[in-house]
C-alpha positions, 0 to 999 in steps of 0.5 A: 500500500502506498500509505502506511496504516499509521498515515491513513489513521492520521489522515482519517483523524484530521479529515474528521476533525476538519469536517467537524470544525467546519460544521459539515459533520453532524452526529449525536453521541449515544447515551452512556457513551464514554468521552471520545468513543463516538469520535473513535468510531467515526474515525474508524469508518473514515479509515476503513473507507480510505483503506478500501479505496486504496486496496481497490486502486492497488487491484487496478494497478495489479491488473494494469501490470498484467496487461503490460506484461502481455506486451511482446517487448520490454516497455521502459521509461516514458512509454511504459508510464504513458501506457500504464496511465492509459490502461489504468484509466480504461480499467478504472472507467470499466469498474466505475472507479474514479481516479 
């Protein structure tokens, strides 16, 4: 994965806090919940969403690598980058994934 789990967790926490500060996050704490328990659950949901998205992009990258491996000659440098990007956009579009 491109980002470590710790970085994703910090990103989820920061995203949660920014949304809350801007008033874009609305929620009610459950009765009897400990302080911070609701925040932790919401951050975990954001974290899980980010991880799932990164895994989906990794799967697309793996499929692109398989496509590039079928080429009869070695691809290097800019040519490989251009073909990788082209195939990635095509596969992502077919899967309904927005890059």
